[in-house]
N, C-alpha and C positions, 0 to 999 in steps of 0.2 A: 911822347905817349906815355914813357914809364913815370915819370914827372907828373901827369896829370892822372894816372892811375894809383898813385903814392900819393897824390893829393886828395883825393876822393874817398881814398880809405883813412887817411889821417881826419877829414871832416866826419866820415862815419864815426870815428873812435872819439873824437871830441864831443860828438851829440852824444854818444854811451855813455863818456866820463860826466857830462851834464845829468844824468842819472846816477849817482854816486848810491853806494850800497849803504853808506852814512850819510846824511844830510849834513850840511853846514852846522844846523843848531844842535847836531849830535844825536839826535833821533836814529833809531835804527830800524830797519824795513823788517818785520818779523818774517822769518822763515817759516814757510809752511811745510806739512806732510805733502811731499810730491812724489810720486811713483816715476822715477826716472826713464823706465822702458818705453812709453808712448813718446817722449820727448827724443830718447835715442832712435828711435825709428823714424819718427817724424824728419830728423836732422838727415838719416840714412837717405829716405828717400828722396827730399828735396838735392840734395848736395852729391851724394853717391850713386844713386840709382841711374841718371841719367848717362854717367860714366861707365855703366855696366860692361860694355861692348870692349873699353879698354883695361878696365881693373877687375879683378876677382874681389868680391865683397863675403867676407865671412862674418857672421853675427852668431855670438851664443848668448842669446838674453833668456832669462828665466821670465814667469810669467810677470812680476811685479818685482820691483826694487827701491823701497822706500826709504827717502832721506827728508830732513830738515832742511831746505834752501830756498832761496828767492828763485821761481821756476824761469823766471825770463832771464835771470843773469845765467844760470847753470846751461840754459840753451845755446846761450851765447859762448859759452865756454865750450860746449861738446860741439857746436858746430865750427868754432875756429881749430878745434883740434882735429875734427875731420877733413876739414879743407887745408890744414898743414899737410897732413897726411896724405891727401890726394897729389897735391902740389908736389910732394917729395918723392913721388916714383913718376919719372919721365912719362916714357914708352908705355910701360904696363905694370903692374903689380897687385898686390893683395892686401887690401884692406881688412883688419882684423878689429870688430867692437866687439868687447865684453862688457857683461854685469852682473854682479852677485853682491855676497857680502862676505867679508873677511872673517877668519875663524873666530875673532873676539865679537863678531855680529854688526860692524861698521858697512855701510853700503858704499860699494866701489864700483868703477867702471874704468874702462883702458880702450885706447884707440891706438892700434898698432900698423906700420905699413912697411913694406918691404922696400923703401925707398934707399937712398945713398947714405941714410945715418951720420950721426955728427960725430966728432973727433972729440975725445975724453977733455981736452984744451978748451975747446969751443963750451962744452956743456961747464966747465968747473968756473970758466971766467967770463963766460958774454951769455949762455942761454937765456937767462930770465932779465937781461940787464934792458931796459929801453933803448931802441934803433940799434939794436945788434940782429943780424938776421943772416942767413945762407940763401935767401932768394936773391934772386936779378932784381925782381920789383917788389920787394917786399919792404915796409918802412920798420919791421922790428919792435912792434908794439903788441900784438896778438897775443903772445906768450907771458907778457910781461902782465898783461890785464888779467889773463886767464889764471895766472899765479895769485894775484891781488885779489880777486872774485874768490877764488878757492880759500885763501887764506882768512878774507873776511867773513866767510861762510865755517870757520873753524874746523876746515879741512885740509888735506895735503896734496901736492901735487908731485909725482916721483916719476924720472925719466930713465928707460934703459935703452942705449942706442949702442949701436955697432958699426961703424964705419965701414960701406960696402954693403950691407945687411938690412938695415932698417931701425926702426925708432918707435918705441912704446911708451905710451904716458899712461900712469896709472892715476887716477882721483881716486882718495877716500875720502869720503863726508860724513858730517856729524848722522848719527844712528836715531831711529824712534826706538822706544822699548819695546819689547815685542808684545807686550799687552795691548799696543797702540797701532799695530801694522795693518790690523786688517779694519 
């Protein structure tokens, strides 16, 4: 059962990778002005709301947060981070999703959980490595893919984790000049 699940996840990943951010010809998919808030809300509604009886869901979302990204790819990143957070919390816990702007005006969002957290050694040596995972049935490609998509989008992804207390991933994306946001 675990092998079948891992195989299905790997097939889905291969299908996603077949639609690369940069094509083999070197053409880049143009980033668009995207409001992250509706995407965050949709991912929460689909993935987290059905588990509300098990987990507390905390959202701190402004009316809008605009970034220059590929909307389909950023939705996949958000979905992966939310699913990872939910899976990190065994019996119950709190999922926290926030968005806004950094002090310098860059759009940012974060996904946090109150799960088991990760050790410093795992973060430093294995976190974004392909096929490294802390899950029993994971294949270890989700965070690797997330990081690659974020970096291809000219953004950054950071992690703050405490063993036994939880993990928060924070993504900072390219910003849109203030005069083009509205």
